[in-house]
C-alpha positions as CSV (number, residue, x, y, z in Angstrom):
1,M,-16.8,-8.5,-12.9
2,H,-18.3,-7.9,-9.5
3,C,-16.5,-10.1,-7.0
4,D,-17.9,-11.3,-3.7
5,T,-16.0,-10.1,-0.6
6,G,-17.6,-12.7,1.7
7,M,-19.5,-9.9,3.3
8,Q,-22.4,-12.2,4.3
9,A,-25.0,-11.7,7.0
10,G,-24.5,-15.2,8.2
11,E,-20.9,-14.5,9.3
12,R,-22.1,-13.2,12.7
13,G,-18.6,-13.2,14.2
14,S,-17.1,-10.9,11.6
15,K,-16.8,-7.1,12.3
16,V,-16.7,-4.4,9.6
17,A,-15.2,-1.0,10.0
18,V,-16.6,1.6,7.5
19,L,-14.2,4.5,7.3
20,D,-15.2,8.1,6.7
21,T,-18.4,9.2,8.3
22,I,-18.4,12.5,6.2
23,H,-18.7,10.8,2.8
24,G,-21.4,8.2,3.3
25,G,-19.8,5.8,5.8
26,A,-22.7,6.2,8.3
27,I,-25.4,5.1,5.9
28,I,-23.3,2.1,4.6
29,A,-22.7,1.0,8.2
30,R,-26.3,1.4,9.1
31,R,-27.5,-0.8,6.2
32,M,-24.9,-3.4,7.1
33,V,-26.3,-3.6,10.6
34,E,-29.8,-4.0,9.2
35,S,-28.5,-6.8,7.1
36,G,-27.1,-8.6,10.1
37,L,-23.5,-7.6,10.1
38,Q,-21.6,-6.1,13.0
39,A,-20.6,-2.8,11.4
40,E,-19.4,0.5,12.7
41,A,-18.9,3.9,11.0
42,I,-15.6,5.4,11.9
43,E,-14.4,9.0,11.6
44,V,-10.8,9.0,10.3
45,Y,-9.8,12.6,9.8
46,H,-9.4,13.9,13.4
47,H,-8.4,10.8,15.3
48,T,-6.8,7.3,14.7
49,P,-9.1,4.5,15.6
50,N,-7.9,1.0,16.6
51,L,-9.0,-1.4,13.9
52,A,-7.5,-4.5,15.6
53,D,-10.9,-6.2,16.2
54,F,-12.2,-5.7,12.7
55,N,-12.1,-8.3,10.0
56,L,-13.1,-6.2,7.0
57,V,-12.4,-2.5,6.3
58,V,-14.5,-0.4,3.9
59,A,-12.8,2.7,2.7
60,P,-13.7,5.4,0.2
61,V,-11.4,5.5,-2.9
62,H,-10.4,9.1,-2.3
63,L,-9.0,8.3,1.2
64,A,-5.2,9.0,1.1
65,P,-3.1,5.8,1.6
66,G,-1.2,7.7,4.3
67,N,-4.3,8.1,6.4
68,P,-3.4,6.5,9.7
69,A,-6.5,4.3,9.9
70,L,-6.1,3.0,6.3
71,A,-2.3,2.6,6.8
72,Q,-3.0,0.6,9.9
73,A,-5.5,-1.7,8.1
74,K,-3.0,-2.3,5.3
75,K,-0.1,-3.0,7.7
76,S,-2.3,-5.5,9.6
77,K,-3.3,-7.1,6.3
78,K,-7.0,-6.5,6.8
79,K,-9.3,-7.2,3.9
80,I,-10.1,-3.8,2.4
81,I,-12.9,-2.9,-0.1
82,T,-14.2,0.4,-1.5
83,H,-17.4,2.1,-0.5
84,H,-18.6,1.4,-4.0
85,Q,-18.2,-2.3,-3.7
86,A,-19.8,-2.5,-0.3
87,V,-22.8,-0.6,-1.6
88,G,-23.0,-2.9,-4.6
89,E,-23.2,-5.9,-2.4
90,L,-25.8,-4.4,-0.1
91,L,-27.9,-3.4,-3.0
92,G,-27.6,-6.9,-4.5
93,R,-29.5,-8.2,-1.5
94,R,-32.3,-5.7,-1.9
95,E,-32.4,-5.5,-5.7
96,D,-35.8,-5.2,-7.3
97,P,-35.6,-6.9,-10.7
98,T,-38.5,-4.9,-12.1
99,M,-36.6,-1.6,-11.7
100,E,-33.9,-0.7,-14.2
101,I,-30.8,0.9,-12.7
102,F,-28.6,3.4,-14.5
103,E,-25.3,4.7,-13.0
104,V,-23.4,7.7,-14.4
105,T,-19.8,8.6,-13.6
106,G,-17.0,10.5,-15.4
107,T,-14.8,13.6,-15.1
108,Y,-17.5,15.9,-16.6
109,S,-21.2,16.2,-17.7
110,K,-22.4,13.7,-15.1
111,T,-25.3,15.8,-13.7
112,S,-26.6,16.9,-17.1
113,T,-26.3,13.4,-18.6
114,T,-28.2,11.9,-15.6
115,L,-31.0,14.5,-15.8
116,L,-31.4,14.2,-19.6
117,L,-31.6,10.5,-19.3
118,A,-34.3,10.7,-16.7
119,L,-36.1,13.2,-18.9
120,M,-36.0,10.8,-21.9
121,L,-36.9,7.7,-19.9
122,S,-39.9,9.5,-18.3
123,R,-41.6,9.5,-21.7
124,Q,-42.6,5.9,-20.9
125,K,-42.1,5.2,-17.2
126,K,-41.8,6.8,-13.8
127,V,-38.2,7.6,-13.0
128,L,-36.2,8.7,-10.0
129,S,-33.0,10.7,-10.5
130,H,-30.3,11.2,-7.9
131,T,-27.9,14.0,-8.7
132,T,-26.2,17.0,-7.0
133,R,-29.6,18.7,-7.4
134,G,-31.2,16.1,-5.1
135,L,-33.7,13.3,-5.6
136,E,-36.3,14.1,-8.2
137,I,-39.2,12.0,-9.5
138,W,-39.9,12.3,-13.3
139,Q,-43.1,11.7,-15.2
140,D,-43.9,12.8,-18.8
141,G,-40.8,14.9,-19.0
142,K,-41.4,16.9,-15.8
143,A,-39.5,16.7,-12.6
144,C,-40.6,17.1,-9.0
145,L,-38.0,17.6,-6.3
146,L,-38.4,15.2,-3.4
147,E,-35.3,15.8,-1.4
148,K,-32.2,18.1,-1.8
149,G,-28.8,18.3,-0.1
150,L,-27.5,14.8,-0.8
151,S,-24.0,14.3,-2.1
152,I,-23.2,11.8,-4.8
153,T,-21.1,9.6,-2.7
154,P,-21.9,5.9,-3.3
155,G,-23.5,5.5,0.1
156,N,-26.4,7.7,-0.9
157,V,-27.3,5.3,-3.7
158,I,-28.7,3.1,-1.0
159,H,-31.1,5.9,0.1
160,A,-31.9,6.7,-3.5
161,T,-32.8,3.1,-4.2
162,E,-35.2,2.9,-1.3
163,V,-36.9,6.2,-2.2
164,A,-37.3,4.9,-5.8
165,K,-39.0,1.8,-4.6
166,A,-41.2,3.8,-2.2
167,Q,-42.2,6.0,-5.1
168,G,-43.0,3.1,-7.4
169,A,-40.3,4.2,-9.9
170,M,-39.6,1.8,-12.8
171,A,-36.1,3.3,-13.3
172,L,-33.4,4.8,-11.1
173,V,-30.7,7.0,-12.6
174,C,-27.8,7.9,-10.3
175,E,-25.0,10.2,-10.6
176,I,-22.0,8.7,-8.7
177,S,-18.6,10.2,-7.9
178,L,-15.5,8.1,-8.7
179,G,-17.1,5.0,-10.2
180,G,-20.1,2.7,-10.1
181,T,-21.4,0.3,-7.5
182,G,-21.6,-2.7,-9.9
183,R,-25.4,-3.1,-9.5
184,A,-26.4,-1.0,-12.6
185,D,-28.1,-2.6,-15.6
186,Y,-26.5,0.3,-17.6
187,G,-23.2,1.9,-16.6
188,I,-22.4,5.2,-18.3
189,I,-18.9,6.9,-18.3
190,T,-19.4,10.5,-19.6
191,G,-15.7,11.0,-20.3
192,L,-12.3,10.6,-18.7
193,S,-10.5,13.7,-20.2
194,G,-9.5,16.5,-17.9
195,D,-8.4,13.9,-15.3
196,Y,-7.4,15.0,-11.8
197,L,-5.6,13.6,-8.8
198,I,-7.4,12.3,-5.7
199,A,-6.3,10.6,-2.4
200,N,-3.8,13.3,-1.5
201,A,-2.5,13.3,-5.1
202,T,-1.6,9.6,-5.1
203,K,-4.0,8.3,-7.8
204,W,-5.9,9.5,-10.8
205,A,-9.7,9.9,-10.6
206,S,-10.1,8.0,-13.8
207,T,-8.6,4.9,-12.1
208,A,-11.3,5.0,-9.5
209,K,-14.0,5.7,-12.1
210,L,-13.1,2.5,-13.9
211,Q,-14.9,0.7,-11.0
212,M,-17.8,1.1,-13.4
213,L,-16.1,-1.8,-15.3
214,T,-14.4,-3.8,-12.6
215,L,-17.5,-4.1,-10.4
216,A,-20.1,-4.5,-13.2
217,K,-22.5,-7.4,-12.7
218,S,-23.0,-10.1,-15.3
219,G,-25.1,-8.9,-18.2
220,A,-24.7,-5.1,-17.5
221,K,-24.2,-2.9,-20.5
222,L,-21.4,-0.3,-20.6
223,L,-21.7,3.0,-22.5
224,A,-18.7,5.3,-22.7
225,N,-17.5,8.5,-24.3
226,I,-15.2,7.9,-27.1
227,D,-12.5,9.9,-25.3
228,A,-12.4,7.2,-22.6
229,R,-10.6,4.9,-25.1
230,L,-12.4,1.8,-23.8
231,S,-14.2,-1.0,-25.5
232,P,-17.8,-0.4,-24.4
233,D,-21.0,-2.0,-25.6
234,V,-21.9,1.5,-27.0
235,S,-19.6,4.5,-27.6
236,F,-21.0,8.0,-27.8
237,A,-19.9,11.6,-28.6
238,G,-17.4,12.6,-31.3
239,R,-17.0,9.7,-33.6
240,G,-18.8,7.3,-31.4
241,R,-21.8,5.2,-32.4
242,V,-24.2,7.7,-31.0
243,Y,-23.5,11.4,-31.3
244,A,-25.3,14.8,-31.5
245,R,-25.4,17.7,-33.8
246,P,-27.3,21.0,-33.1
247,D,-30.1,19.8,-35.4
248,S,-29.9,16.0,-35.2
249,L,-29.1,12.8,-33.3
250,I,-27.1,10.1,-35.1
251,F,-27.6,6.5,-34.0
252,A,-25.0,4.6,-36.1
253,K,-26.4,5.2,-39.6
254,E,-29.8,6.5,-38.6
255,E,-30.3,10.3,-38.3
256,V,-33.2,11.7,-36.2
257,H,-34.1,15.4,-36.3
258,L,-33.7,17.6,-33.2
259,D,-35.5,20.8,-32.4
260,L,-33.5,22.2,-29.5
261,G,-34.2,25.4,-27.7
262,Q,-32.8,28.6,-29.2
263,D,-30.8,29.5,-26.1
264,L,-29.2,26.1,-25.5
265,D,-25.4,26.1,-25.1
266,F,-25.1,23.2,-27.4
267,M,-21.3,22.7,-26.9
268,G,-21.9,22.5,-23.2
269,Y,-24.5,19.9,-23.5
270,E,-23.3,17.9,-26.5
271,T,-21.8,15.1,-24.4
272,A,-24.8,14.8,-22.1
273,I,-27.2,14.7,-25.0
274,A,-25.3,11.9,-26.8
275,G,-24.7,9.9,-23.6
276,A,-28.3,10.1,-22.4
277,A,-29.6,9.3,-25.9
278,A,-27.3,6.3,-26.2
279,A,-28.5,4.9,-22.8
280,A,-32.2,5.6,-23.6
281,D,-31.9,3.9,-26.9
282,Q,-30.3,0.8,-25.2
283,A,-33.2,0.8,-22.7
284,G,-35.7,0.6,-25.5
285,I,-37.0,4.1,-25.8
286,P,-37.9,4.8,-29.5
287,R,-35.5,7.1,-31.1
288,S,-38.3,9.4,-32.2
289,E,-39.4,9.8,-28.6
290,I,-35.8,10.5,-27.5
291,A,-35.7,13.4,-29.9
292,Q,-39.1,14.6,-29.0
293,A,-38.1,14.7,-25.3
294,L,-35.5,17.3,-26.3
295,T,-37.8,19.6,-28.2
296,G,-37.4,23.1,-26.9
297,F,-34.7,22.0,-24.4
298,D,-32.7,25.1,-23.4
299,G,-30.6,23.7,-20.5
300,F,-30.9,23.1,-16.8
301,S,-30.6,25.7,-14.0
302,G,-27.0,26.3,-13.1
303,R,-25.7,24.7,-16.3
304,M,-25.4,27.7,-18.7
305,K,-29.1,28.3,-18.5
306,I,-30.1,31.7,-20.0
307,K,-33.0,33.4,-18.3
308,R,-34.4,36.4,-20.2
309,L,-36.1,38.7,-17.8
310,P,-37.8,42.1,-18.6
311,N,-34.8,44.2,-17.9
312,Q,-32.0,41.6,-17.6
313,T,-30.4,38.6,-19.3
314,F,-29.2,36.2,-16.6
315,F,-26.6,33.6,-17.4
316,D,-26.8,30.9,-14.7
317,N,-23.7,28.7,-14.7
318,S,-23.1,28.1,-11.0
319,N,-22.9,24.3,-10.3
320,S,-20.8,21.7,-8.4
321,G,-18.9,20.6,-11.4
322,L,-17.7,24.0,-12.5
323,K,-14.1,24.2,-13.9
324,V,-12.0,27.2,-15.0
325,Q,-12.6,26.3,-18.7
326,D,-16.3,26.4,-18.0
327,V,-15.9,30.0,-16.7
328,A,-14.0,30.9,-19.9
329,R,-16.7,29.4,-22.1
330,A,-19.4,31.2,-20.1
331,L,-17.6,34.5,-20.6
332,D,-17.6,33.9,-24.3
333,R,-21.3,33.1,-24.3
334,A,-22.3,36.1,-22.1
335,S,-20.1,38.6,-23.8
336,G,-21.6,42.0,-24.3
337,S,-21.9,45.5,-22.7
338,D,-22.7,46.0,-19.0
339,L,-21.7,42.5,-18.0
340,F,-21.6,41.9,-14.3
341,V,-19.8,38.7,-13.2
342,V,-20.1,36.7,-10.0
343,V,-17.4,34.1,-9.9
344,G,-15.6,31.8,-7.5
345,E,-16.3,29.0,-5.1
346,D,-18.7,28.5,-2.3
347,S,-16.2,26.8,0.0
348,E,-18.8,25.7,2.6
349,T,-20.6,23.4,0.2
350,V,-18.0,22.1,-2.2
351,C,-15.2,19.6,-1.2
352,E,-13.1,19.9,-4.4
353,G,-12.6,23.6,-5.1
354,M,-11.7,25.5,-8.1
355,N,-8.2,25.7,-9.5
356,I,-7.5,29.1,-8.0
357,P,-4.2,29.9,-9.8
358,D,-5.8,29.2,-13.2
359,L,-9.0,31.1,-12.4
360,S,-7.0,34.1,-11.2
361,D,-5.1,34.1,-14.5
362,L,-8.3,34.0,-16.4
363,L,-9.9,36.8,-14.5
364,R,-6.7,39.0,-15.0
365,Q,-6.8,38.3,-18.7
366,R,-10.5,39.1,-19.2
367,K,-11.2,41.8,-16.5
368,N,-11.7,44.4,-19.2
369,E,-14.8,42.5,-20.5
370,M,-16.6,43.0,-17.2
371,A,-18.4,46.1,-16.0
372,K,-18.3,44.8,-12.5
373,L,-16.6,41.7,-10.9
374,I,-17.7,40.1,-7.7
375,I,-15.5,37.2,-6.5
376,V,-16.8,34.6,-4.1
377,G,-14.8,32.6,-1.6
378,E,-12.0,33.2,0.9
379,R,-9.2,31.9,-1.4
380,L,-10.0,34.6,-4.0
381,V,-10.0,37.5,-1.5
382,P,-6.3,38.4,-2.1
383,L,-7.2,39.0,-5.8
384,A,-9.9,41.5,-5.1
385,E,-7.7,44.6,-4.7
386,E,-5.6,43.8,-7.7
387,L,-8.7,43.5,-10.0
388,G,-10.8,46.2,-8.3
389,A,-13.4,43.5,-7.5
390,A,-16.0,43.3,-4.7
391,T,-16.1,40.2,-2.5
392,A,-18.8,37.9,-1.2
393,K,-18.9,34.9,1.1
394,N,-21.2,32.8,-1.0
395,L,-23.3,32.7,-4.2
396,Q,-26.4,34.3,-2.7
397,Q,-24.5,37.2,-1.3
398,G,-22.6,37.7,-4.5
399,L,-25.8,37.8,-6.6
400,E,-27.4,40.2,-4.1
401,K,-24.5,42.6,-4.4
402,A,-24.7,42.4,-8.2
403,Q,-28.4,43.0,-8.4
404,K,-28.2,46.2,-6.4
405,D,-26.9,47.9,-9.6
406,S,-29.5,46.4,-11.9
407,P,-27.2,45.1,-14.5
408,K,-28.5,44.4,-18.0
409,R,-26.4,41.3,-18.2
410,L,-25.4,39.1,-15.3
411,L,-23.2,36.0,-15.3
412,S,-23.2,33.6,-12.4
413,C,-20.2,31.2,-12.3
414,V,-19.7,29.9,-8.7
415,K,-18.7,26.4,-7.9
416,C,-21.4,25.2,-5.4
417,F,-24.0,22.6,-4.7
418,R,-27.5,23.8,-5.4
């Protein structure tokens, strides 16, 4: 249950230190000041600030416990809360009861689930989605990009909420890293398998993501993938209450026909379809309309989207959540003669990079399946000579190098924000 930290505007004498200006600390501190608090955003990676005068410290869950600023706060027994909790309290003061809020977190399929849910909800209402693609307004199944370049740190939920209100949206669907803020009417955990370490390898990401439960407001509904092994209001995927097949959606005992696009990578979207359908169903969208929203759906750009051009088949699988197993599945999907592959990480735009040792092993094992290999990112450069591969600094340069040879089949698998 969402607990109050005592972060009240009336406590004029209290001072709040919001750690980490890189990952949303600045916007949180700014909104606190607007709410009447004495708050300051503090950079903590290149110097050690003095927190002696602060009563409350707000820190991101991924900040290592050994960080000097955080360690100082703990030693001084300062009250410490997460960015997620601070955002939840700030949003609680500005909450618009007429706008439904959905928050999506998990170890995989967050973006696709968020976008599909926005697509389904937009059959009946104006929706704003906030994902790694940016802020998009949805109406009648179509999206219009309003703003790009935002990360999915909890601080940016504040901005997304304000844009949603300004646009007159009746629903806001936010992809959030490492948990929820506690202000959602519907919290969705896409899955917890494939867990990974954060905070300088001191805690599991799944522990942070469970803020979706611990901060939840009274009356909120929790929907979770069956693999999370929780006791949600609604389970989905696999043997959950709501799950998907290539030709149907199953809601408990009711089956609804699906007519998905021929090129859809169903295995890659199965979780997202089930999770989004479960949430849309709970929000009151008729099941027939949920299915109709998916008619002809063949994927989102950057998430195993197949583009059939006059002289080329382009497999677009470059996205921020890319993992080595996704590259392997993409190679299976794109297999064929004259396959050019652009693969790696765009280190300038992604905080958490690829597992380079595992990716290197995969590329060694499957090099013979590629007519040409172009690897992206500094950390993969040492592998180029061994594999006879070309190199590129980023996704764009990699694709440009590949297109010079006019390949019949081109696979793009670079971890990057787009």
